[in-house]
C-alpha positions as CSV (number, residue, x, y, z in Angstrom):
1,M,96.2,138.5,158.6
2,R,93.8,137.3,161.3
3,A,93.5,133.5,160.9
4,S,93.5,130.2,162.9
5,G,94.1,126.7,162.8
6,V,94.5,123.3,164.6
7,L,97.7,121.6,166.0
8,M,97.3,117.8,164.9
9,P,100.2,115.6,164.3
10,I,99.8,113.2,161.4
11,F,100.4,110.2,163.6
12,S,97.6,111.2,165.7
13,L,94.9,110.4,162.7
14,P,92.6,107.9,163.0
15,S,93.9,104.7,161.3
16,K,93.3,100.9,160.8
17,Y,96.9,100.3,160.6
18,G,98.2,101.4,164.1
19,I,99.1,104.9,163.2
20,G,98.2,108.1,161.7
21,S,99.3,108.1,157.8
22,F,98.5,109.9,154.4
23,S,95.2,108.1,154.5
24,K,91.5,108.9,153.5
25,S,91.6,110.2,157.1
26,A,94.2,112.8,156.5
27,Y,91.9,114.0,153.5
28,D,88.8,113.9,155.9
29,F,90.7,116.0,158.3
30,I,91.4,118.7,155.7
31,D,87.6,118.7,154.7
32,Q,87.0,119.3,158.6
33,L,89.2,122.1,158.8
34,K,87.8,124.0,155.8
35,L,84.3,123.4,157.2
36,A,85.6,124.8,160.3
37,G,86.6,128.0,158.8
38,Q,90.6,127.3,159.5
39,K,93.3,128.4,157.4
40,F,96.1,126.3,158.9
41,W,97.0,122.8,159.7
42,Q,99.9,122.7,162.2
43,I,102.1,119.3,162.2
44,L,105.2,118.0,163.9
45,P,108.3,117.0,162.1
46,L,107.9,114.3,159.3
47,G,111.2,112.5,159.7
48,P,111.7,108.7,160.6
49,T,111.8,108.6,164.2
50,G,114.6,107.0,166.4
51,H,115.3,107.2,170.0
52,G,112.2,107.2,172.1
53,D,110.0,107.4,169.0
54,S,110.4,111.1,169.0
55,P,109.9,113.1,165.7
56,Y,112.6,115.5,167.1
57,Q,114.9,112.6,167.2
58,S,115.3,111.4,163.4
59,F,117.4,109.4,161.5
60,S,117.4,112.1,158.7
61,T,116.6,115.6,158.6
62,F,115.4,115.3,155.2
63,A,113.8,112.1,154.9
64,G,110.2,111.0,155.6
65,N,108.5,108.6,158.2
66,P,107.8,105.3,156.3
67,Y,105.1,104.6,158.8
68,F,103.2,107.6,157.2
69,I,102.8,106.0,153.7
70,D,99.1,104.9,153.4
71,L,98.7,101.3,152.8
72,D,95.4,101.7,151.0
73,Q,97.1,103.6,148.4
74,L,99.5,100.7,148.1
75,I,96.5,98.2,147.7
76,E,94.8,100.5,145.0
77,E,98.1,100.5,143.1
78,G,98.5,96.4,143.2
79,L,101.4,96.8,145.2
80,L,100.0,95.2,148.3
81,T,96.8,93.1,149.1
82,K,94.2,94.1,151.7
83,E,94.6,90.6,153.3
84,E,98.5,91.3,153.7
85,C,97.7,94.6,155.4
86,E,95.1,93.2,157.7
87,A,97.1,90.3,158.6
88,A,99.9,92.5,160.0
89,D,99.7,93.0,163.8
90,F,99.8,96.8,164.6
91,G,98.1,96.5,167.9
92,N,94.2,96.4,168.5
93,N,94.1,100.0,170.8
94,S,92.6,102.8,168.3
95,R,93.7,105.4,170.9
96,Y,97.4,104.7,171.4
97,I,100.2,103.8,168.7
98,D,102.3,100.6,169.7
99,Y,105.6,101.5,168.2
100,E,107.1,98.0,168.7
101,K,104.6,96.3,166.5
102,L,105.2,98.8,164.0
103,Y,108.7,98.2,163.7
104,L,108.3,94.5,163.3
105,Y,105.3,94.8,161.0
106,R,105.4,97.7,158.6
107,L,108.9,97.7,156.8
108,P,108.4,94.1,155.7
109,L,104.8,95.1,154.0
110,L,106.6,97.7,152.2
111,W,109.3,95.5,151.2
112,K,106.9,93.4,149.2
113,A,105.6,96.6,147.7
114,Y,109.2,97.6,146.5
115,I,109.8,94.0,145.0
116,R,106.5,94.1,143.1
117,N,107.1,97.6,142.1
118,G,110.1,97.2,139.9
119,C,111.1,100.6,140.7
120,S,114.4,100.4,138.4
121,R,112.1,100.7,135.7
122,V,109.9,103.6,136.8
123,E,110.5,106.9,135.4
124,S,109.3,109.1,138.0
125,F,111.3,107.0,140.6
126,H,114.4,107.9,138.6
127,N,113.5,111.5,138.6
128,F,112.8,111.4,142.4
129,T,116.3,109.9,143.2
130,K,118.2,112.3,140.9
131,K,116.6,115.4,142.2
132,N,117.3,114.3,145.9
133,T,120.5,113.0,145.5
134,F,122.6,115.6,147.8
135,W,120.6,113.7,150.9
136,L,119.1,110.6,149.6
137,D,122.1,108.3,148.6
138,D,123.7,108.9,152.0
139,Y,120.5,108.3,154.0
140,A,119.6,105.1,152.0
141,L,123.0,103.6,152.4
142,F,123.0,104.7,156.0
143,M,119.7,102.8,156.7
144,A,120.8,99.8,154.8
145,I,124.3,99.7,156.7
146,K,122.4,100.2,159.9
147,D,120.1,97.3,159.1
148,S,123.3,95.2,158.6
149,Y,124.4,95.9,161.8
150,K,121.0,95.1,163.3
151,G,120.4,98.8,164.2
152,L,123.5,99.7,166.0
153,A,124.0,103.2,166.2
154,W,126.9,104.3,163.5
155,T,129.3,105.7,166.3
156,D,129.6,101.9,166.9
157,W,130.2,100.7,163.6
158,E,133.7,99.3,162.4
159,D,136.0,101.9,161.9
160,D,136.3,101.5,158.0
161,I,132.6,102.3,157.5
162,K,132.1,104.6,160.7
163,F,134.9,106.8,158.9
164,R,133.2,106.5,155.6
165,R,136.6,105.2,154.2
166,S,136.5,104.9,150.1
167,K,136.9,101.2,150.0
168,A,134.4,100.3,152.8
169,L,131.9,102.8,151.0
170,E,132.2,101.1,147.5
171,E,132.1,97.4,149.3
172,Y,128.7,98.3,151.0
173,K,127.3,100.0,148.2
174,N,127.8,96.9,146.0
175,R,126.9,94.4,148.8
176,L,123.5,96.3,150.1
177,N,122.6,97.5,146.2
178,K,119.3,96.2,147.0
179,E,118.5,97.1,150.4
180,T,119.8,100.8,149.6
181,E,117.3,101.1,146.5
182,F,114.5,99.9,148.8
183,Y,115.1,102.6,151.4
184,K,115.0,105.1,148.2
185,F,112.0,103.7,147.2
186,I,110.2,104.2,150.5
187,Q,111.0,107.7,150.3
188,Y,109.7,107.9,146.5
189,L,106.2,106.5,148.1
190,F,106.3,109.0,151.1
191,F,107.1,112.3,149.1
192,K,104.8,111.1,146.3
193,Q,101.8,110.6,148.7
194,W,102.8,113.9,150.8
195,A,102.7,115.9,147.7
196,K,99.4,114.7,146.7
197,L,98.3,115.5,150.1
198,K,99.6,118.9,150.6
199,K,98.3,119.9,147.1
200,Y,94.7,118.6,148.2
201,A,95.3,120.9,151.5
202,N,96.6,124.0,149.5
203,D,93.5,123.5,146.9
204,N,91.0,123.7,149.6
205,G,92.6,126.8,151.2
206,I,94.4,124.9,153.9
207,L,98.3,125.8,154.5
208,I,100.5,123.5,156.1
209,I,102.7,124.6,159.2
210,G,105.7,122.4,159.3
211,D,108.5,121.9,162.0
212,I,112.0,121.8,161.9
213,P,113.9,120.6,164.9
214,I,117.0,123.1,165.0
215,Y,119.3,119.9,166.0
216,V,119.7,116.5,164.2
217,A,120.1,113.2,166.2
218,L,123.4,111.8,166.9
219,D,122.7,108.6,165.2
220,S,121.5,110.0,161.7
221,S,122.6,109.9,158.5
222,D,123.2,113.6,158.8
223,T,126.1,113.3,161.4
224,W,127.5,110.3,159.9
225,S,127.8,111.8,156.2
226,R,129.0,115.2,157.4
227,P,130.6,115.0,160.6
228,D,132.6,118.0,159.9
229,L,129.5,120.0,160.5
230,F,129.5,118.8,164.1
231,Q,131.4,119.1,167.2
232,F,133.2,115.6,167.2
233,D,136.8,115.0,168.1
234,K,139.1,113.0,165.6
235,D,137.6,109.7,166.9
236,L,134.0,110.9,166.1
237,V,133.1,111.3,169.8
238,P,130.9,114.2,170.5
239,K,132.9,117.0,172.5
240,A,129.3,118.2,173.9
241,L,125.5,117.5,173.5
242,A,122.5,119.6,173.2
243,G,120.0,120.2,176.1
244,C,118.6,123.0,178.2
245,P,119.3,124.0,181.7
246,P,117.0,123.1,185.1
247,D,113.4,124.6,184.5
248,S,109.8,124.2,185.3
249,F,109.7,120.9,183.3
250,S,112.7,119.3,184.9
251,A,114.9,119.9,187.8
252,D,118.2,118.4,186.2
253,G,117.5,120.4,182.9
254,Q,116.8,118.5,179.8
255,F,119.7,116.4,178.4
256,W,118.5,116.0,174.5
257,G,121.6,114.2,173.6
258,N,122.1,115.9,170.1
259,P,125.3,116.9,168.6
260,L,126.2,120.5,168.5
261,Y,127.1,122.6,165.3
262,R,130.6,123.7,164.4
263,W,129.1,127.1,163.6
264,E,132.5,128.4,162.4
265,V,132.4,125.7,159.6
266,H,129.1,126.4,158.6
267,K,130.1,130.1,158.2
268,G,132.8,129.3,156.2
269,T,130.6,127.5,153.8
270,G,128.0,130.5,153.8
271,Y,125.8,128.2,155.8
272,K,125.1,126.0,152.7
273,W,123.7,123.0,154.5
274,W,121.3,125.3,156.7
275,L,120.1,127.0,153.4
276,S,119.6,123.8,151.8
277,R,117.7,122.3,154.7
278,I,115.5,125.4,155.0
279,A,114.9,125.6,151.4
280,Y,113.9,121.9,151.3
281,S,111.4,122.5,154.2
282,F,109.8,125.0,152.0
283,S,109.2,122.5,149.1
284,L,107.3,120.6,151.9
285,Y,105.3,123.2,153.9
286,D,103.7,126.5,153.5
287,Y,105.1,128.0,157.1
288,L,107.9,126.7,159.0
289,R,108.2,126.7,162.8
290,I,111.9,126.7,163.7
291,D,112.3,124.8,167.1
292,H,114.6,126.1,169.8
293,F,114.9,129.6,167.9
294,K,117.3,130.5,170.9
295,G,119.8,128.1,169.9
296,F,120.6,130.5,167.1
297,D,121.4,133.3,169.6
298,E,123.0,131.0,172.1
299,Y,123.3,127.2,172.6
300,Y,123.2,125.0,175.8
301,S,126.7,123.0,175.5
302,I,126.6,120.0,178.0
303,P,129.9,118.0,178.4
304,Y,129.6,114.7,176.7
305,Q,130.0,112.6,179.8
306,S,127.7,114.2,182.1
307,K,124.8,112.5,183.5
308,T,122.2,115.5,183.7
309,A,122.1,119.0,182.0
310,R,123.3,120.8,185.4
311,L,126.7,121.1,184.1
312,G,126.2,122.9,180.9
313,K,127.1,126.2,179.7
314,W,126.0,128.7,177.2
315,E,127.7,129.2,173.9
316,K,127.3,131.8,171.2
317,G,125.4,130.8,168.1
318,P,125.5,132.2,164.6
319,G,122.9,135.0,165.3
320,L,121.7,137.6,162.9
321,E,124.3,136.9,160.1
322,F,122.7,133.7,159.4
323,F,119.1,135.0,159.2
324,K,120.6,138.0,157.0
325,I,122.2,135.3,154.5
326,L,118.8,133.5,154.6
327,D,116.9,136.4,153.7
328,S,119.3,137.5,151.0
329,T,119.0,134.3,149.4
330,Y,115.4,133.4,149.6
331,G,113.7,136.5,150.4
332,K,111.2,137.0,153.4
333,L,110.0,133.5,154.5
334,N,107.1,132.2,156.3
335,I,108.9,131.3,159.6
336,I,107.6,131.2,163.0
337,A,110.3,131.3,165.7
338,E,109.8,129.1,169.0
339,D,111.0,131.4,171.4
340,L,109.8,129.5,174.6
341,G,111.9,128.6,177.6
342,H,114.7,130.6,178.9
343,I,114.5,133.8,176.9
344,T,117.0,136.5,177.3
345,E,117.0,140.0,175.8
346,S,119.4,138.9,173.1
347,V,117.0,136.6,172.0
348,R,114.3,139.0,171.9
349,D,116.2,141.3,170.0
350,L,117.3,138.7,167.2
351,L,113.6,137.9,167.1
352,R,112.8,141.5,166.6
353,K,115.5,142.1,164.1
354,T,114.5,139.1,161.9
355,G,110.7,140.1,162.1
356,Y,109.4,136.7,162.7
357,P,106.6,136.2,164.7
358,G,107.1,134.5,168.2
359,M,105.1,132.0,170.3
360,K,102.5,132.8,173.2
361,V,101.3,129.9,175.2
362,L,98.3,130.5,177.3
363,L,98.9,127.7,179.7
364,F,102.0,129.9,180.8
365,A,100.2,133.1,181.4
366,F,98.5,132.3,184.7
367,D,101.3,132.4,187.2
368,A,100.1,134.6,189.9
369,S,103.7,135.6,190.9
370,S,104.5,136.8,187.8
371,G,102.0,139.5,187.7
372,Q,100.4,141.6,185.0
373,D,103.8,141.9,183.1
374,N,103.8,138.4,182.1
375,E,104.3,138.2,178.4
376,Y,101.7,135.3,177.8
377,L,98.9,137.2,179.2
378,P,96.8,138.4,176.1
379,H,96.8,142.1,177.1
380,N,100.6,142.3,176.7
381,Y,100.6,140.6,172.9
382,D,101.2,142.3,169.7
383,K,99.8,141.5,166.6
384,N,103.1,139.7,165.2
385,C,103.0,136.7,167.1
386,V,101.3,133.2,167.0
387,V,99.4,132.2,170.0
388,Y,98.6,128.7,171.3
389,S,96.3,127.3,174.0
390,G,99.2,124.8,174.6
391,T,101.8,123.2,172.5
392,H,102.9,119.3,171.8
393,D,105.1,119.6,175.2
394,N,102.3,120.6,177.2
395,R,99.3,119.1,179.2
396,T,95.9,119.4,177.7
397,I,94.0,122.5,179.1
398,K,91.6,120.1,181.0
399,D,94.5,118.2,182.2
400,W,96.4,121.4,183.3
401,I,93.6,122.6,185.1
402,R,93.7,120.1,187.6
403,T,97.5,120.7,188.5
404,I,97.8,124.4,188.9
405,S,97.8,125.8,192.4
406,Q,95.0,127.4,194.2
407,E,96.5,130.8,193.9
408,D,97.1,130.5,190.1
409,L,93.6,129.4,189.7
410,S,92.0,132.2,191.3
411,Y,94.2,134.3,189.1
412,L,92.9,132.7,185.9
413,L,89.3,133.1,187.2
414,E,89.6,136.8,188.1
415,Y,91.4,137.5,184.6
416,T,88.7,135.5,182.6
417,D,85.8,136.9,184.9
418,K,84.6,133.3,185.6
419,T,83.8,131.1,188.5
420,R,84.8,127.7,189.7
421,D,81.3,126.5,188.5
422,D,82.5,127.3,184.9
423,L,85.4,125.0,185.0
424,E,83.8,122.3,183.1
425,D,84.0,124.8,180.1
426,I,87.5,125.9,180.7
427,N,88.8,124.6,177.4
428,W,86.5,127.1,175.7
429,F,86.9,130.0,177.8
430,M,90.8,129.5,176.9
431,I,90.2,129.1,173.3
432,R,88.1,132.2,173.2
433,M,90.9,134.0,174.7
434,A,93.4,132.7,172.2
435,H,90.7,133.7,169.3
436,S,90.0,136.9,170.7
437,S,93.6,138.2,171.1
438,V,95.3,140.6,168.8
439,A,97.7,137.7,167.6
440,D,97.7,137.4,163.8
441,I,97.3,133.6,164.0
442,S,95.8,131.3,166.5
443,I,96.6,127.5,166.9
444,I,94.6,125.3,169.1
445,P,95.6,121.4,169.7
446,I,92.7,119.3,168.5
447,Q,92.7,117.7,172.3
448,D,91.7,121.1,173.4
449,Y,88.9,121.3,171.1
450,L,87.8,118.0,172.1
451,G,88.0,119.0,175.7
452,L,90.3,115.8,176.4
453,G,92.3,115.4,179.8
454,E,94.8,113.4,181.3
455,G,96.0,110.7,178.5
456,A,95.8,113.0,175.6
457,R,99.3,114.6,176.3
458,L,101.6,114.2,173.4
459,N,105.0,114.6,175.0
460,E,106.2,115.0,178.5
461,P,109.6,116.7,178.2
462,A,112.5,114.8,179.8
463,T,110.9,111.4,179.7
464,V,111.0,108.5,177.4
465,G,108.7,105.5,176.9
466,N,105.2,107.0,176.9
467,N,105.2,109.9,174.3
468,W,104.0,110.5,170.8
469,T,101.4,107.8,171.2
470,W,97.9,109.5,171.2
471,R,95.5,109.4,168.4
472,L,92.1,110.5,167.5
473,V,89.2,107.6,167.4
474,E,87.2,107.7,164.1
475,G,84.1,109.9,164.5
476,E,85.5,112.1,167.3
477,I,85.4,115.0,165.5
478,T,81.7,115.8,165.1
479,E,79.5,118.2,162.9
480,S,78.7,120.0,165.9
481,L,82.0,120.4,167.1
482,L,83.0,122.0,163.5
483,D,79.9,124.4,163.7
484,K,81.0,125.5,167.4
485,I,84.6,126.1,166.2
486,K,83.8,128.0,162.9
487,Y,81.4,130.1,164.7
488,M,84.1,131.1,167.4
489,T,86.6,131.7,164.7
490,S,84.2,134.0,162.7
491,L,83.3,135.9,165.8
492,Y,86.9,137.0,166.2
493,G,87.6,137.7,162.7
494,R,89.6,134.7,161.9
495,I,87.8,133.5,158.7
């Protein structure tokens, strides 16, 4: 199958309420993808964001982000009024998200919707909670307790509830019964709206590529409810944390701070937790991109007290055994392996044996010192891969071109048979390169189609504070742009 799609996070959709959501803009974007002849909409993780507002640091690997709930649908259902939503201060910058204001004003609105809904009398709500008991009960209680501690991480809670002692659990469940139900109600709204949106996408021939981080956040319901699955000591202090060694993104490496898995414990259960996580993901998405696929072959372990990632070491992951069990349980799944970064021959071997397509990134291709054997150059691809102009961690093409060395620029121009006079359209001849390659799937970030430069980047790895904030502006995707996308998609046989 030759096809193409667009990388576009939910939070980057246009919205009058401060952040992209499952609103009319999401449905409009699906219509635009269809008009442009696209097959895929790739999104980022949908979980509730924690540290640094990162979708890769979520309070739960199963829960949905309450900020994505469309307020207009709640107005239509009579759970909120238009005046209430418009009175909330979500900021006045249509290009960027103000997470602090979302934190202050979004949940109080959803609390009003919860009180008015009377969900305890709604059958569909009870059906949802019963179906999702395996994660929802712990998550809702975790968030309610967290609120009672004014946002404090669970590792700093009092020992009775930190260690989940039975008496303390019962006391908190009784005392925070209403607050716990509120968090279940939020998830009910989220998944009801997401299911409706995904059905609309699928009915219009658009498949959703979801994204699953390999790790969970340290401060999450996953670690609090199942510490036995992670590398904690008897006092529930992490023994080591996740990250990656020094690379082109960071001289000190990246210290992600996620707890590491006790893979021997997972193996002893037949990888039950992981299997349920993957199955749950495929109830939400059509394809699944597994972030940091390398971690299944070997993972980077950084001592807990370290200040940087320099002192870490590689440890062995579960390897092929896990994927054999996954295949035998569910059959062959539509998985995309994020195989970027420090890739060894053992990772390549694992990828070959699983049969999953890996990723190729054009922004990594034009390193003149690497020569013609650079695996990201299109002439080195095989069909079983997904090519990107760039990912959520990269600069946009227009921003990237101003930062590369003169040597690399000369190599790019020679490879593409272009001149410096052509650089105004650099994004389009990079897009053309992706679409014309033999890769089965080609994915282009919406910022590259729009030709946006500095300021449109989604994330700069190893930094905190200014990431995950970029948004589309209403009307930015024009009819003429969709026609151009469709033309190029058709020209290279991806429709």
